[in-house]
C-alpha positions, 0 to 999 in steps of 0.5 A: 452292723446289726443292732445286736452288735452295737448293743453288745459292745456297750454290754461287753464294756460295762460287764467287763468293768464290773468283772474287773472290780470284782476281781480286784476285790477278790484278790484282796480277800485272798490276802487276808491274814486269817483267811480261814476265819474271815476271807473265805466268806468274802471270797465265796461271795466274789465267786458267786457274783462273778458267776452271776455276771458271766451268766448274764453276759452269756445269757445276753448273747442267747436272748438278743442274738436274733433281735434285728430291731430294738427301740431305745426304751426297750434297750433302756428297760432291758439290757441297760438297766441290767448291766448298770445293776451289774456294775453297781453290784461290783461297786457296792460289793462290801469288800475292801480293795487292797488300797483301802487297807481295812483290817476287819473285812467282816466289819466292812462287810456289815457296814456296806451290805445294804446297798449291795443286797438291794441292788442284787434284788433289783437286778434279779427281779429286773432280769426276770422281767426282761426274760419274761418280756421277750418271746423266745426266752423263759424266766426262771422262777427259781431265780426269784426265790433269791430275792427274799434271801437278798432282802434277808441280807439287808436285815441280818446284823451278824456276820455269822448270820450272813455266812449261814444264809449264804450257804443256802444259795451257794449249795443250791447253785452247786446242786444245779450245776452238778445236776446240769453237768450230769444230765449233759454227759 
């Protein structure tokens, strides 16, 4: 087995656990009584986090597939911190699980938003530093534009402010996805 195959097992297991956490929380957003007022925002946030996790997993294969040797420090500073951050993002995603029986998910979101946004900002910066370090990859400066938005999420104190701030990255991701699909056809 190559070093890529060994490291991809660790990455796959941790990312799989993170995706399971997010899907569990996503299912609870769909069962909210007044979904059109409360649950849509949290559902959209879950979809955004799931897309980010799948994008990282797909990018991991592209970034490390040809690597034949990687030192422990390089692995710790690169993929290990990234997948640890992804797992922590899934744990700190401020959405109650079905077992927690929280009636106001907006209040739950506002109480637990700070660690989620801080870990998201750390993940975004660290993933771009990792991409910058390896010679066959390019870092996306567009991703770093989301860091101030994550830090803004720490400061916002109303759910309405979060909903407004979330429409910007979601619209941007939709625009990038649409333009990519158009250029590939």
